[in-house]
N, C-alpha and C positions, 0 to 999 in steps of 0.2 A: 502493498501500500506505499501510496506515496504522502509525501507532508509540506508543508511548507515550514522554512527556517526565516527569520527575522534576525539581525544582531546587529542592536542600535549603536552608534557609535557617538561621540560627539561631535564630529564633521562631515559623520556620511552614515547613509542606511544600505545597507546589503541583504538579500532575500534570495531565497533560490526554492524552486524545490528539490526534494531531496526523496529518492528511492528508499528500500528496508536495507539494502549494504551501506547506504552510506553516498552513495554518487549521489552528485546535481546534475541534472535534467535540468535545468534550465537557474540562468544567474544574475541578477542586477545587483547595478549600486549607485545611489544618487546620493549628490551634498541636502546635509541637513545644516538649520543654522537651530544649535541647540539651544538658544534663549527664546526661541518660539514655540512652547510646546504644541501648542495649536498648528500650527506648520508641519513638524516632526508625527503626530498624529494623521494629518492627512496624506500624509507622504507615505505613513504604514499603509493608509486603506487604498490608498494608490496601486502601489506595491503589491500589496495581496491581492488586490482583483485580477492586476493583474495577472500575478501568478496563476490563481487560482485558474483564468479562465471557464467561468460557466462550471468547473467542478467543484463539488463538495467535499473539501479538502480539509485537513487539520491542519490547526497553525500553531506554532509554538514561536513565542517572542522573546530573542532574551535581552533584556533589559540593563544598565548597570546602575546598581547599587542596589538598596535591600528590599527584597521582595518576601510577602507574605507568603507562609508554610501553604497556603490555599493553591497558590500560583497567580492571583490573581490581581494584587495591589500591592502597588510600586509604594512602598514606605519612604521614599529616600532616595534620590541619586541625584551625587555632585553637582553635573556637569549642566543638567535638563530642571526646569525648572519643576518637578515634578513632588509632589508633599499629598502623602496618602492620596497616592493618584488610583480609583480603580479600575487600571486600562483595560481589564479582561474583558470590563461588563460592556466598554466603551465601545470597544471594539465588535468584540461579537454584537451591538447594538448595530451597531452601522454597518456588517458585514453579513450577518445570520449565516455565519461559518463557528467551528466551536476551536477557541479561544486560549493557550494558558501562555503565563507569563511564568519565566526564570532569570537568573540572577544570570548575565552574559559570560561570566567567567567558572561560574558550573553547567552551562550551557556547552562550554569550551570545553572540560573537562571529562565532560558524559560523553563528548563525539572522541576523544581521546582514547576513551575507558572502552565503547563499546566497535572504535574501527580503526583504531590506531595507535599511536603505542601502547597503551594495557590494553590492550584484547585479549590477553593469557593472563590477567590476574583478577583477581577479586577483591583485594584493596590497594587500594594508587590515591598519593598526593598530585597535584598539579599545583605548579605555581607559572604564574604569567608575570614573568618582567619586561614591561615597557614601558611609558609613561609613568604609569606606575605599578605596583606588586596585585596582581589576582592570585585568586585562589579556588579549587576544588577537591573536595575527599570524597571516594567511592570507600564504603566499607561493604565489606558483604554481600558483594554486587549490587548496594543501596550509595547513591545519592544524600549524601549528608545533610539535612538540610538544617536541622536542628527542630525547639520547639517553638519559635516563633517562623523559623523561613528563612534566618540570615547566616547561619552557621556556614566558614569555608572564608571568612575574610582574610584573608592568611596575611595580607597586606600591613594588616594591623595590629598583628604581632608584636606587642613590646620587647625590644634586642638591646636597646641603650637607655636604662634609668636616667628619666630628664636628659636626654637626649635632644637631637632637628629637631625642632617644631615641624609635626604632624598638620595637611590639610583635615584632618578630622579633630580638630583638636587636642588629641597626646600628642605625646614626644616622644622619639627613639624607637619610635615603627619601623618595621623592616622594609617599607617602603621608603626610608627615606634614605636605608644605606644597599639596597639591593632591586633598585630601579634603572631606567634608561637614564630618567632623570639625577643619580645619581652617580652612574658612573660618568656624566658630563661633570660634574662639581668633581670630581675625586681624578680625571679627569686634565682639569685645570690646575688642579691643586697641586700633580705632577707636574705638570708644564710650569706651571712658577715657581718649583721650586728647582728646576734648569738640572742638569748635572746627565741628567737620560732624558729620552723623547724627545727630540731634538726635532725630526718632524713635528710630533703630536705638539710644541712650541711653532713651529713654525705656522702648522695647518688652522691654528690657534688665532694667531695673529690675524690671518688672512681672512679669517667666519669671523671677525667685528670680536672675538674676546672669550665667544660661547660656540665651543662643536658641534656641530653635530651630529646624532647621534650614527648617521650613513658613514660620518666623515672618519668619526673612531673608529666604528665595525674594521672599514675598509684597512687605518694605519692596523688593527689586530688581525689582520691579516695578512697583512705585509710583513711580520714582529717588529714595527717599532716598541721597545721597550717599555718611554711611557703610556701606552697605549695597552701592553700588555700587563703591565704591573697595573694600573686602574683596571682592569678587568679582575686579575690574580685578588685583589678588595673586594670589589664584589660579589665574586662568587664565592668566599669566605665568607662573607656575611649569609649567603643562600646557606651556604651550607652548616651552619651555625645552628640557623632558624629548622635546616630540616631536621637536625640532632633533636631539635626539643619536640618537635613534628611526633617524631619515629616512638621518642619512650608511650606519646599518649593514643600515637595513631594503629602504630605499628602495621605500617605497611612494607606493602612487598616491590613496592616499585612510586618514585618520586620519579615526572614527565614536569620539565623544566621547556616551556613555552614563552611566549609574545618575541619582539624582537630583539631582544640581549641575546637569544637562546641562539639566535644566528651562529654564534663564536662557536659551538658545536662544543669537540674534547676543549678545548683556549679556556673554556669558560666550566664544561664538568672538571677537569682538574682541579681547579683551584675548590668544587664545590665539595666533589665527594672529601679532596686532604681534608676539609676544617669539617666536613661531617663526620669523619673517623676520627680526630681529635679531639669535637666532644662529645662522642655517644659516650655514655654511662658504661659500665660494663663489658668494655668493648675486650672481641679475642671468647665472650660466649653471649653478648647478643646480638640472632642473626640479624647479619646487614642488606638491608634493603639494593636494588639496582638502580643507578640512577641514569635519564635515556633524552634524547630530545624531543619534543611533540613533533609528530608527520606531519597534521594536516595541514596544517600555516592560518593563514588568516582567513581560510572558511569553515576553521571546527567551528566558531559561534553558530551559524548558520545552521550548520549540521547537526550539531546540538542541539539545538530548537527544535527544529522538526522532528527527529528522534524521540526527545521526549512530549508531544501533541502526538506523535503515533502511540504509545506509552500508555497514555492517557485516557485515547478514546478507548484501550481493552481495558477492562477495570482487572482481566485477571491478570495483567503483565504493570499494571500502576506504579511507574516509582522501581521495576525490576525486571530484568530485562536478561534471563541466562541467554550464554552463547555456546555455539555448538563446538 
């Protein structure tokens, strides 16, 4: 059975028709104005209508922020002015199609679990490192939502007491040490220090003081010492966070996604080393595998569609045993 997946970002909406094997049959992407919630809703409705093309297909919507356990209401999203927004009700009223709403990182993590790097395990944690840090937890083949629906906000685990202020209002969250923005800050500090990373310093000067993430990524691939050192620092923070998650959740697999994960083993090496250095009772505690996400930018669309499909079948709701 096909389903429609919609992934809402701060600057774009992506959507697709997805089959039961996670293959996207049709795909669209349109720009959005994050400050205009009415325009975003209208764009979502128009995209779904085009993708459905007159068919009655279940719809999954992946939205950034806190979503209730009923997959219906957006409690809060940082980049769109939605506060206690009954998004599912509004979309179903306009479309006449069954809709479920879920967190965007949950949707991406579910896609990786079902069709990507996590398809052979039952317990998995996904950490996405992009502009911010997101995450999803799969425990016993089920997506962990928590009592209120807002579990898995891994980016806001505190790793440094009284550390760098975070946009959530707390201080020292992993988002401030393990995100793409954190990597830019770390790369800038390396460039300021001199001594290593001559290419890093030159590129920073050309970029007007702040290095774009794509430039840092290129320098990492070229082996620039400063860029590699900044990436290693970021990886060490992610590894430390994973060690704390491991003692609580005991996953078989950590999947690292987001733009920073494009660095592959150059990132996973420091992540694994820091994880091993901070894991309690190492040598006696079973250790998980670390892998890079496989589905890329389409994961949110694929995951949202699959969650909608499962929701339509009560016997499979939030549970999807795989062959």
